[in-house]
N, C-alpha and C positions, 0 to 999 in steps of 0.2 A: 605355435611357433616352434621352429627347430632350434634347439640349443646345443646339441652335441651330435656328432657323426663319428662312427667307428666302422672302418671297412678297409678295402684293398685299394691302394693307389693305382689307378689306371694310367694316368698321365699327369705330368706336371710342367708348368711353364712359370716364368718368373712372377707372374701376377695371378695365376689361377691353377687349380688342380681339378681333376675329375676323380671322384671317389665312388667306388662300387660298394653300395650298402645293400646287401640282400638282393642283388640282381638289378638294382636301380642305380644309375650313374648320376651323381650330383656334381654339378659344376660349382666350385667354391672359389671365391676371390680371396686371395691371401696377400699379406705383406711380402715384399721381396726377401726379407730376413727369414721368413718361414720356408720359402722355397729352398734356400741353401741348407736348412736344417733337415729337410725331408730326405728319407731314403729313396732308393730308386723305385720306379714303377714295379708293382707286384708285391710290395711290402705292405704290412699292416699299419694303418695310421688312425689316430684319433685326433679330432679337432673340436675345439669349442666353437660354436656357431652363433653368429648374430644374423637374424633374419630381417632384411630390410624390404618392406612392402611399399610399393608405389602404385599409382593408378595403372601404369603400363608395364610393370615388371615386379618380379619377386627375386631379390638377389640374396645369396648366402655369402657371408664373410667368415672366413675361418682363421683360428688362432691356436697356437700350440698349448696355451694354458688360459685359465680363467682370468689371470691378472691382465693379460693383453686384451682380452675381450672386454673387461671392465674399463680399461683405459680408452679403448676404441669408443665405448658408449659415452664416456666422459667427454671425449673430443666432439662427438656428435651433438652434445649439449651446448657447444659454443656457437654463437650466431655466425652464420656464413661458413661454417665448416660442415661439409657433407661427407658421405662415405668415401668418395674418391680422395678428398684431401686428408681425411683421417687415416686411410690406408697409406697414403704418401708419407705422413708423419711417422707411422710405425715401420715403414720401409726404410726410412732414412735414419731413424733413431730407435734404439732399444728402449724399453720402458724405463730402465735405470738411467740411460742417457737423457731421456726426455724429462724425467723427474729432476735430475741434476740441473738441466738447463732452466727448467721452470723455477726451481728453488733459488737458483742464483740470478734469476731475471736476465739470463743470457739471450738478449734479443738478437744479437748477431748470429748465434748458433741456430736459433729457431728460424731466423730469416733465410737461412741457407736451404731450408727444406722447400722443395718445389711446391708451389701453390700457397705458400705462407709469406705474406707481405709484412711490412712493419706493423700495421694496425692489427692484423690478425695475431702476430707474435705477442703484441702488448696484451691483447684480449686473452690469449692462452695463459700468460703469466697471471693476469688478474683473476681469471676464473678458476685456474687449476692449482695455484700456489698452495693453498691449504689442503686440497684433495690429494695431491701427489707427494707432499712433503715426506710422508712416512710409508710410501708404497713399498711393499715387499715383492721382490721378483721371485716368482714361482719357478720351480724346476720344469723341465720339459715333460709334456704328455708322452706316454709310450708311443713309439714309432716316429717320434720327432727327435732329431739328433741330441746326443748328450755330450757333444764334444766340448772344445774350449769355449767358455762363455764370452759374450760381448762381441764387439765389432771385429776385433782382431781374429777371433775364432771363426766368425762368419766369412771373413775374407779368405782365410786359409782354406776353409771348407770349399768355398766357391772355386778357388784356383785349383785345388786338387781334383774337384769334380770335373774341371775342364781339361784334365789330363796332365797337369804339371806335377812333377815330383815334389813330395813334402819339403825337401831341402830347398828347392827352387822357390816354392811358395813362401817359405819362411824368410828367405833372403829378400824377396820382392816386398813383402809386408814390412820387414825391418827397415828397408830403405825409405819407407814413407815417414818414419820418425814420429814426431808429435802430431802430424796431420791425422793419424788414425783416431785421435781423441776428439777431433773437432770437425772433420769433413763428413758429408753424407756417404753412405755405403757405395752408391753408384759411382761417385767421383773417385773414391778410393780404389774401387775395382778397376776403373779405367787407368788410373795412375800405376797400379800394380802390373797390369797387363803391358803397359808401355815399358816398364822396367824389364819385363821378361822377353821383350822382342829384340 
């Protein structure tokens, strides 16, 4: 099983990267949040890897730290939650946000994640409440951004990576107010872009 990859970032897209490790290019599926934290292609990157083997495929899932990888594995242990849904959860919520939602039994917040209905949200709370109550959020692995933490920082990073000036990005994110604490990252990015147009 592959558990860690360290190499040069060849390309990145919101849901996957290609990492050159010793002349071999590995395609790794990542949460959207990790995409925004990565440097540009050509940079050195380290990712924690979860190897998912199926009858017809071998998929690699990459995370900036061991905590996210561990939470991904916990999510896979929930009935009816596969890798695609688990990646969706970690794309919409940081580990800290997920832990807060689970601890508070915030079904409304969990239900806003694509692929998570009411029953699955209830199951997440039931299965993960004790396991995520004291989760510690690790720092970023080398090569994965060390900017402002949390969803606000990811939004700012996304907007500046799209070419907006830091001042413009700050203003757009500030205009979202309290929504930043409760809406999925993809929705926040759309709303911020609407503010900038």
